[in-house]
C-alpha positions as CSV (number, residue, x, y, z in Angstrom):
1,M,0.0,0.0,0.0
2,N,1.2,3.5,-0.9
3,T,2.0,5.5,2.3
4,D,2.7,8.9,0.7
5,K,0.7,11.3,2.9
6,N,0.8,14.1,0.3
7,E,-0.4,12.1,-2.7
8,Q,-3.3,13.8,-4.3
9,K,-6.1,11.5,-5.4
10,V,-9.3,12.3,-7.4
11,C,-12.6,11.0,-6.2
12,P,-14.3,8.9,-8.9
13,I,-17.8,10.1,-7.8
14,C,-17.5,13.9,-7.5
15,G,-14.1,14.5,-9.2
16,K,-12.7,16.4,-6.1
17,T,-9.0,16.2,-5.4
18,Y,-8.2,15.1,-1.9
19,T,-5.2,14.0,0.2
20,E,-6.9,12.4,3.2
21,V,-7.3,8.7,3.9
22,P,-10.1,7.5,1.5
23,P,-13.0,5.5,2.7
24,L,-14.4,2.5,0.8
25,S,-17.6,3.1,-1.1
26,R,-20.6,1.5,0.4
27,K,-22.3,1.2,-3.0
28,D,-19.9,-1.5,-4.4
29,N,-17.2,-2.1,-1.7
30,T,-14.4,-1.8,-4.2
31,I,-13.7,1.8,-5.0
32,L,-12.0,4.4,-2.8
33,I,-13.8,7.7,-2.6
34,C,-13.2,11.1,-1.0
35,P,-14.1,11.6,2.7
36,D,-17.0,14.0,1.7
37,C,-18.6,11.4,-0.5
38,G,-18.0,8.8,2.2
39,T,-19.9,10.9,4.7
40,R,-22.7,11.4,2.2
41,E,-23.0,7.7,1.6
42,A,-23.0,6.9,5.3
43,L,-25.9,9.4,5.9
């Protein structure tokens, strides 16, 4: 697993760039998404 803390990733759902630890999507349990989309899916 890549441990680079400053690596920028792009959320496949909203397209937002983020650097935080990504949650796993609840919709399919395979894709990593941004923390904001993870919160929206959880609610």
